C-alpha positions in Angstrom: 0.0 0.0 0.0 1.2 3.5 -0.8 2.2 5.7 2.1 0.6 9.1 2.5 3.0 12.0 2.2 3.0 14.0 5.5 3.5 17.2 3.6 0.4 16.5 1.5 -1.6 15.7 4.6 -0.6 19.1 6.1 -1.7 20.8 2.8 -5.0 18.9 3.0 -5.6 19.9 6.6 -5.2 23.6 5.7 -7.5 23.2 2.7 -10.2 21.3 4.6 -10.2 23.4 7.7 -10.2 26.7 5.9 -13.2 25.8 3.7 -16.2 28.1 4.3 -18.6 25.4 5.4 -16.2 24.0 8.0 -15.7 27.6 9.3 -19.5 28.1 9.4 -19.8 25.0 11.7 -16.5 25.5 13.5 -15.7 22.0 12.5 -12.3 20.6 11.7 -10.6 17.5 10.5 -8.1 16.7 13.2 -6.6 13.4 11.8 -6.4 11.9 8.3 -4.8 8.6 7.5 -5.3 5.8 5.0 -8.7 4.3 5.8 -9.5 6.5 8.9 -10.1 10.1 9.7 -11.3 12.1 12.7 -13.5 15.3 12.6 -14.5 17.4 15.6 -16.7 20.2 16.6 -17.4 22.0 19.9 -21.2 22.5 20.1 -22.0 26.2 20.5 -25.2 28.2 20.5 -25.1 28.4 16.7 -25.4 24.6 16.5 -28.6 24.3 18.6 -32.1 23.6 17.3 -35.2 25.1 19.1 -35.2 22.4 21.8 -31.7 23.2 22.9 -29.8 20.3 21.4 -27.3 20.1 18.6 -29.1 20.1 15.3 -28.9 16.8 13.5 -27.2 18.5 10.6 -24.2 19.2 12.7 -23.9 15.4 13.5 -24.6 14.6 9.8 -21.8 17.0 8.7 -19.4 15.3 11.1 -20.3 11.8 9.7 -20.0 13.1 6.2 -16.6 14.7 6.8 -15.0 11.9 8.8 -16.2 9.1 6.4 -15.2 11.1 3.3 -11.7 11.9 4.5 -11.2 8.3 5.6 -11.6 7.2 2.0 -9.6 10.1 0.6 -6.3 8.6 1.9 -6.9 5.4 -0.1 -7.7 7.0 -3.4 -5.1 7.3 -6.2 -3.7 10.7 -6.8 -5.8 12.7 -9.2 -9.1 11.1 -8.3 -11.9 13.0 -6.5 -14.8 11.9 -4.5 -18.4 13.1 -3.9 -21.0 11.9 -1.5 -24.0 10.3 -3.1 -25.7 8.8 -0.1 -25.6 9.6 3.6 -27.5 7.8 6.3 -27.3 8.9 9.9 -28.8 7.3 13.1 -29.2 9.8 16.0 -28.8 7.9 19.2 -28.7 10.6 22.0 -29.3 14.4 22.2 -26.3 16.6 22.6 -26.8 19.9 24.4 -23.2 21.0 24.5 -19.5 19.9 24.5 -17.1 18.3 22.1 -18.3 15.9 19.4 -15.7 13.6 17.8 -16.5 11.6 14.6 -14.2 8.7 13.7 -14.6 7.7 10.1 -13.6 4.4 8.6 -13.4 3.2 5.1 -15.2 -0.1 4.6 -14.7 -0.7 0.8 -13.0 1.2 -1.9 -14.2 0.3 -5.4 -13.4 1.7 -8.9 -16.6 3.8 -9.0 -18.2 3.6 -5.5 -16.8 3.5 -1.9 -18.6 2.6 1.3 -17.6 4.2 4.6 -18.9 4.8 8.1 -18.4 7.1 11.1 -19.3 7.0 14.7 -19.9 10.2 16.7 -19.1 10.4 20.4 -19.6 13.1 23.0 -16.7 14.1 25.3 -17.6 11.4 27.7 -17.1 8.8 25.0 -20.9 8.0 24.6 -22.0 7.1 21.1 -24.5 9.8 20.1 -24.7 9.1 16.3 -23.6 6.6 13.7 -23.8 6.8 9.9 -22.8 5.3 6.6 -21.9 7.0 3.4 -21.5 6.0 -0.2 -19.0 8.0 -2.2 -18.6 8.2 -6.0 -15.1 8.3 -7.5 -14.7 11.2 -9.9 -11.8 11.3 -12.4 -12.1 15.0 -13.2 -12.9 16.5 -9.8 -10.1 18.4 -8.3 -9.9 20.3 -5.0 -9.2 24.0 -5.3 -5.4 24.6 -5.2 -4.7 20.9 -5.8 -2.2 21.9 -8.5 0.1 23.3 -5.8 -0.2 20.4 -3.4 2.8 18.2 -2.6 2.5 14.7 -4.0 -0.1 12.6 -2.2 2.1 9.5 -1.8 5.7 8.9 -0.9 6.1 5.7 -2.9 
């Protein structure tokens, strides 16, 4: 298996975590490896729905991000991904605190990939779980990708 280039991963962290949507949610990808990734958000007032709990969209965004980036590390250079399906089960309400999503790649195919992510609160309680199907795109490039260091060392 090819090894991810640490310089490429640093470039990707900057690109992901400076994206407008991630800024809007105050969400960040904190770890990216081949087949796994971790995304985090500290629940703030802006994340709450009218009942005082984190909106399901915040958890869904964590599931989407953690699962997507888990697969990214396994994709050949020059290939892009886009989410085509996302299913989230909400297991407990979250009024505040840190949420951590751990994504895991389940299967990487030529055209479709399957992945999952579990979301835990700061006590380690499982509060949401989801699965995602991603479509491999040959002509989809991240902004600034032309300036990125090579993705793999080998």
